[in-house]
Structure formats: C-alpha cells, structure tokens
C-alpha positions as CSV (number, residue, x, y, z in Angstrom):
1,M,25.2,46.2,60.0
2,T,21.0,45.2,59.8
3,V,20.4,44.3,55.5
4,A,17.4,46.0,54.3
5,P,14.4,45.1,53.5
6,S,15.3,45.6,49.9
7,Q,18.5,44.2,49.2
8,R,17.1,39.9,50.2
9,S,17.1,36.6,48.5
10,W,13.4,35.9,47.4
11,R,13.7,31.7,46.5
12,A,9.3,30.8,46.0
13,K,7.6,28.1,48.3
14,T,6.4,25.6,47.3
15,G,2.6,26.3,47.6
16,E,3.2,29.6,46.6
17,V,2.8,29.7,43.1
18,K,0.1,29.9,40.4
19,Q,0.5,27.7,38.2
20,A,-1.2,28.5,34.2
21,W,-2.6,26.3,31.6
22,H,-1.2,26.9,28.3
23,L,-2.5,25.3,24.8
24,V,0.0,24.8,22.6
25,D,-1.2,24.2,18.3
26,A,1.8,21.3,17.2
27,S,0.1,20.8,13.6
28,G,3.5,21.6,11.4
29,Q,5.8,23.5,14.3
30,N,9.7,22.4,14.6
31,L,9.9,19.8,17.0
32,G,12.7,20.8,18.5
33,R,11.6,24.3,18.6
34,M,8.9,23.3,20.1
35,A,9.9,21.2,22.4
36,N,13.1,24.3,24.0
37,K,9.7,26.4,24.2
38,I,7.3,24.3,26.6
39,A,10.0,22.6,28.8
40,V,10.8,26.5,29.6
41,L,6.8,26.5,30.3
42,L,7.5,23.6,32.2
43,M,10.1,24.5,33.9
44,G,8.5,28.2,34.9
45,K,11.9,30.2,33.2
46,H,9.4,32.8,31.8
47,K,8.5,33.6,34.9
48,P,9.9,36.1,37.3
49,T,9.6,34.1,40.9
50,Y,11.4,31.8,38.6
51,T,13.8,29.3,41.4
52,Q,15.4,26.6,41.0
53,N,14.4,23.8,43.8
54,T,10.6,24.6,43.7
55,D,9.1,24.1,40.2
56,T,7.2,27.0,39.5
57,G,6.5,26.1,36.0
58,D,2.4,26.1,34.0
59,F,0.4,23.3,33.1
60,V,0.8,22.8,29.4
61,V,-1.1,21.3,27.3
62,V,0.1,20.8,23.1
63,T,-2.6,19.0,20.7
64,N,-1.9,17.5,16.9
65,V,1.0,16.3,18.1
66,E,0.6,14.0,14.8
67,K,1.6,16.3,12.9
68,V,5.1,17.9,13.9
69,V,6.9,18.7,11.6
70,V,11.5,18.1,11.5
71,T,13.7,19.9,9.0
72,G,15.4,17.1,6.7
73,R,15.9,13.5,6.7
74,K,15.6,13.4,10.0
75,S,11.9,11.5,9.4
76,E,14.1,8.4,7.7
77,L,17.6,8.7,9.8
78,K,16.6,9.8,13.9
79,E,16.4,6.6,15.4
80,Y,14.4,6.0,18.8
81,L,15.8,2.4,20.9
82,S,14.7,1.2,23.5
83,F,15.7,-1.6,25.5
84,S,14.1,-4.5,26.7
85,L,16.5,-5.4,29.6
86,Y,17.1,-9.4,28.1
87,P,20.5,-10.2,26.0
88,G,19.8,-8.8,22.8
89,G,16.6,-6.5,23.5
90,Q,17.7,-3.6,22.2
91,R,15.0,-2.5,19.2
92,S,15.1,0.9,17.5
93,E,12.2,2.6,15.3
94,T,12.8,5.6,13.0
95,F,11.6,8.7,13.5
96,A,8.6,7.9,10.1
97,N,7.8,4.8,11.6
98,L,7.3,6.5,15.2
99,Q,5.2,9.0,14.9
100,K,2.7,6.9,13.0
101,R,2.7,4.6,16.2
102,F,3.1,7.1,18.8
103,P,2.9,10.2,18.5
104,E,3.2,11.6,21.8
105,K,6.0,9.8,22.7
106,I,7.9,11.5,20.4
107,V,6.9,14.6,21.9
108,M,7.4,13.9,25.3
109,L,10.9,12.5,24.7
110,A,12.0,15.1,22.9
111,V,10.8,17.9,25.9
112,R,11.8,15.3,28.3
113,R,15.1,15.3,27.3
114,M,15.5,19.4,28.6
115,L,14.5,19.5,31.8
116,P,16.8,18.7,34.7
117,K,17.1,15.1,35.5
118,N,16.3,14.7,39.3
119,K,13.2,14.1,40.9
120,I,11.5,18.3,40.0
121,G,12.4,17.0,36.3
122,R,10.5,14.0,36.3
123,H,8.0,15.9,38.9
124,M,7.7,18.6,35.5
125,L,7.6,15.9,33.4
126,T,3.3,15.2,34.7
127,K,2.3,18.2,33.7
128,L,3.3,17.3,29.9
129,K,-0.5,16.9,28.3
130,L,-0.3,14.8,24.8
131,Y,-3.3,14.5,22.8
132,K,-3.9,14.4,18.8
133,G,-6.0,16.2,17.3
134,G,-7.2,19.4,18.3
135,E,-9.4,17.3,21.1
136,H,-8.2,16.9,24.8
137,P,-10.7,17.2,28.1
138,H,-9.3,20.1,29.5
139,T,-11.4,23.1,28.5
140,A,-12.2,22.9,32.3
141,Q,-9.0,24.8,33.1
142,Q,-9.1,27.6,30.5
143,P,-5.9,26.5,29.2
144,Q,-5.3,30.2,27.4
145,P,-3.2,29.5,23.6
146,F,0.6,30.0,23.1
147,T,1.9,30.9,20.3
148,I,5.1,29.7,19.2
149,T,7.3,31.4,16.2
150,Y,10.6,32.3,15.4
151,G,13.3,34.1,14.7
152,Q,16.0,36.9,16.4
153,K,13.7,39.0,18.1
154,A,10.6,36.7,18.9
155,G,10.7,36.8,22.4
156,L,9.4,33.8,24.4
157,G,5.9,32.8,22.8
158,K,6.3,36.1,20.1
C-alpha cells in the first residue's frame, strides 16, 4: 500500500528556512514575559515550519535593555550567581546592581534559560542581539518592529 503525498511528514532542513529579523523595544517590559516571547521567536515556534532538531527561528534585536522591569521586590532580592572556578570564588550580585553594570546580561540570561540546553540552543542564542539605548547597527537587515502585549486573548506579539 502506498502513502499519498498529502500524508507524508515534512521536516525543515537547515538551509531551507527563511529567517526574518525582529526589533523589540524592552522599555517598560516585564523581564520574564518579554524573554518568553523572544525565546519563541529564536526557536521558531511561531512558524508552521517549526522542527525540533533544526534551527527554524528568526533573529531578534532588543533595544533599551536597561529599561526592563521586574515586579515586586525582585530588584532587591533576585540574585545572579557567578563562579570563578577558584576555591571561595562564588560571587552574587543583585538585579539592581547588575542592571546598572551589565543590563544586556540580565536579558541574555533570562532568554538563555528558556532555550534548549544543547548545541542548537547555543546557536539560537547567537541570533539574539542586545543593545543599551535605542540605536542598533542592524538597520541594513530591516528588522520589523515586534510589539509584546499580554493577556489571555493576546496571541504571539499581539
């Protein structure tokens, strides 16, 4: 018995997928909710051609990362840990301090932790471009503005 062509499974291949560029303005955005939407764009889950073992995601440019907000007392209580690999080399830093020093690192860590923990996830993270302020050097790629809104009836980017 032969299978009709309409019943066959289709899988995306590495060079076949068209990758778009999105521009996200992080000013006033909630960190976790914004990171979730960005991770979906990087993975390509918003496309009907999504394939797990292939990078089908888009590029994302995030501006104004220093203006991202968190709710409650997370700015004082949330800690980011780092380790220098020397004995006693564990350091911790609060969200507020890290936001003053390296605001890009906060958004990068939030998105990284929502991506797959493998080679494909590490490759997806390279397509995330983070910038302080409203300027970015990716105007030649013509990134399309991507608005993030929340709510039950809001779809991806609506």
